[in-house]
N, C-alpha and C positions, 0 to 999 in steps of 0.2 A: 504494500500500500504506500502511496506517496505521503510526503510530509504535510500535504494539504488536507486538513480534517474539517469536516462540517460538523461543528459541535452540536447543532440542532438535531442532527439525524444519527450521529455515530452512537453505537451501543457497545459498551465494554463487554467483552466475551471472557467470562471467567474460566472457560475451558481452554483458552490459549495459555501458552507458557507465560508465567508471570513476567511482567515488564517486557513483553514482546515489542517488536518495532511498532506495531499498530498502537499499542498502549502507550509507549513512550511518545509517539507523535500526538496522540490524543491529549496527554497531560501537558506536553509542551504547548500545544495550541490553547488549551484551557488556561494555563498559567499566563501565557502572553496576552490572551484576551482580557483576563482579569486585571493584569497590570495596565494594559492600555485603557481600560475603563476607569481605573483609579486616576491615571494621569490626565485623562480627559476631564474628569470631575474636578481635579485640582486646578486645571486651567480655567474651567468655568467659575470656580470659586474665586480665583484671583481676579478674573474679569469682573465678577459681581462685586467683590470688595472694593475694587478700584472705582467702580461706578457709584457705590454706596458711600464713599468717603466724604460726601457732602456734610458740611456742618449743619447740625440741627439746632435751630434757635431754642426749641423747647427742651428743657433739661430731661424730662421723662423720655422724650423721643431719642435724645442723645444716649441716655443710659441704656435704653432698650437696644439701640443700634450697637453699642459697645458690647453688651452681653451677647447679642447674636454673633458678633464678630469673634468674640473669644471662644464661643462654642464651636463655631465653624473652624477656627484655627486649631483648636484642640482635636477636632475630628480629622483634619488634614494631617496633623502630626501622627495620629494613630495610623492613618493611611500610608504615611511615609515609612513607618516601621513595618507595615505589612508589605510594602514594595521590597524592602530588604529581605524579608522572608521568602517572597516570591522569587527574587533573584538567587537566593541560596538554593531554593528548590530547583530552579533551572540549571544551576551549576551542578547539583547532584545528578540531574538528568544527563548532563554532559559527561560526568565522571562515572556514570553507571551505578551509582549508589542510591538513586531515587527509588522510593517505594519500600526500602528496607529499614527496619527499626534501628535507630541509633544505639539502643540499649542491648537488644538481643540479636540483631542481625537477621531476624526473621522477616518475611514479607509482611507489610503493614495490612494489606487487604485492599482490593480494588474499590469496594463500596466506601470504605473509610477515606481513601484517597480521592474518590470522586466527590465526596461531601466536603472534605478538607484537604485540598491538593498540597498544602504546605505542611501536612502532618509529618512529623519525624519519629513518632513513637507508635507502636501498635496499640490497639485498644487496651490490652492487658497491661502493657508497660505504662501507658498514660494513666490508667486507673491506679497502679502502684504509686506513680509519681504524685498523683492528687491525694492519695491517702497519706503519704509521707508529709506532703505539704500541710494537710489538715492537722496532723499530729503536732508538727512544729508550730503551727499557728495557734493551736489550742493550749500550748504550754505557757 
């Protein structure tokens, strides 16, 4: 199959060898589409913030505008961090380690990767990690 994947029609086949060429192409396309959507939204936000930078004579309007701006910038910061995780996933695809748990080395699972393409832990390893986190947080 070619590197060009139609995300709207492609169906992951769990009967294929794990991380087959088709699956790698699918996840690469999915990650790149996600990254492009985030970058497009960021550009739209910047354009909107530039237009919105007018001084509001009313203090309540100005405060509301500043609050909206702060929330938007915080969301963009989270998106920036997400882009670095997407880039790391793309790098793992290039290295051939994508889809394998960082803790156990076992395959993560296609359904988990489809739902969370930047996942680095299998469900079991993620659950262990969250239980340890909860124990330390409760102490």
